[in-house]
C-alpha positions in Angstrom: -3.8 5.7 22.1 -5.9 3.0 23.7 -9.5 2.9 24.9 -9.9 1.7 28.5 -12.9 0.1 30.1 -13.0 -0.9 33.8 -15.8 -3.1 35.3 -16.6 -4.5 38.8 -17.1 -8.2 39.6 -20.8 -7.8 38.6 -19.6 -6.8 35.2 -21.0 -3.3 35.6 -18.9 -0.7 33.8 -17.6 1.8 36.3 -15.1 3.8 34.2 -14.2 4.3 30.6 -12.2 6.8 28.7 -13.6 8.8 25.8 -11.6 6.8 23.2 -13.2 3.5 24.4 -16.7 5.1 24.1 -15.9 6.4 20.6 -14.6 2.9 19.5 -17.7 1.2 20.9 -20.1 3.8 19.7 -21.1 7.0 21.3 -24.8 6.2 21.4 -24.0 2.6 22.8 -23.3 3.7 26.3 -22.7 0.2 27.8 -23.4 0.0 31.4 -23.1 -3.8 31.8 -20.9 -6.3 30.1 -23.3 -9.1 29.0 -21.5 -10.6 26.0 -20.0 -13.7 27.4 -17.6 -13.9 24.4 -16.0 -10.5 25.2 -12.5 -10.5 26.4 -13.4 -8.4 29.5 -16.3 -10.8 30.5 -13.9 -13.8 30.2 -11.1 -12.1 32.1 -13.3 -11.5 35.1 -15.0 -14.9 35.0 -11.9 -16.9 34.5 -9.5 -14.6 36.4 -7.0 -14.9 33.4 -5.6 -12.4 31.0 -7.4 -12.5 27.6 -6.4 -11.1 24.2 -9.0 -11.1 21.5 -9.8 -9.4 18.2 -13.3 -8.3 17.1 -14.9 -6.3 14.3 -17.1 -3.4 15.6 -19.6 -1.7 13.3 -19.5 2.0 13.8 -22.6 4.4 13.8 -21.7 5.6 10.4 -21.6 2.1 9.0 -17.9 1.4 8.6 -16.3 -1.4 10.5 -13.1 -1.3 12.6 -11.1 -4.2 14.0 -10.3 -3.9 17.8 -7.7 -5.8 19.6 -8.8 -6.1 23.3 -6.4 -7.1 26.1 -8.3 -7.7 29.3 -7.1 -8.6 32.8 -8.8 -9.2 36.1 -8.1 -6.7 38.9 -7.3 -7.5 42.5 -7.3 -5.6 45.8 -4.6 -5.4 48.4 -5.9 -8.7 49.9 -5.9 -10.5 46.5 -9.6 -10.5 46.3 -11.0 -10.1 42.7 -12.6 -6.6 42.3 -13.1 -6.5 38.7 -11.4 -6.2 35.3 -9.8 -3.8 33.0 -9.8 -3.8 29.1 -7.5 -2.0 26.8 -8.9 -1.5 23.3 -6.7 -0.8 20.3 -7.9 0.0 16.8 -5.9 -2.4 14.6 -7.9 -1.9 11.4 -4.9 -0.4 9.5 -2.7 -3.4 10.6 -5.2 -5.9 9.4 -5.5 -4.1 6.0 -1.7 -4.0 5.6 -1.5 -7.8 6.5 -4.2 -8.4 3.9 -2.1 -6.7 1.3 1.1 -8.5 2.3 -0.6 -11.9 2.2 -1.9 -11.0 -1.3 1.6 -10.0 -2.6 3.1 -13.2 -1.2 0.4 -15.1 -3.0 1.1 -13.2 -6.2 4.9 -13.8 -5.8 4.2 -17.6 -5.2 2.1 -17.7 -8.4 4.9 -15.8 -10.4 7.5 -18.3 -9.1 5.4 -21.2 -10.1 4.8 -19.8 -13.6 8.5 -19.2 -14.0 9.3 -22.8 -13.2 7.1 -23.9 -16.1 8.8 -21.5 -18.6 
């Protein structure tokens, strides 16, 4: 499942689903996209598709890693009307990638050691 956030060209959030709100933080009800480093901000301002990763601190203190894919939205006359962002929790993927990287490093160390024996 993915969180979804939709904004207009003024970067006012006009719709979001519950999962997006849970990922962002239930008490942080964002009405306006103000972070010019966010994928949704960049997608609307540059009219390009943007993919980004960010670590978000949850209300209980733990952190999750979110992958955001954002795109501009156009009307039937090809006028920019806003943007849409899809949020995906990739925390587990990042943890698995970290474990794999460590194992690869360990294997390299073992191979180097075996060459000296």
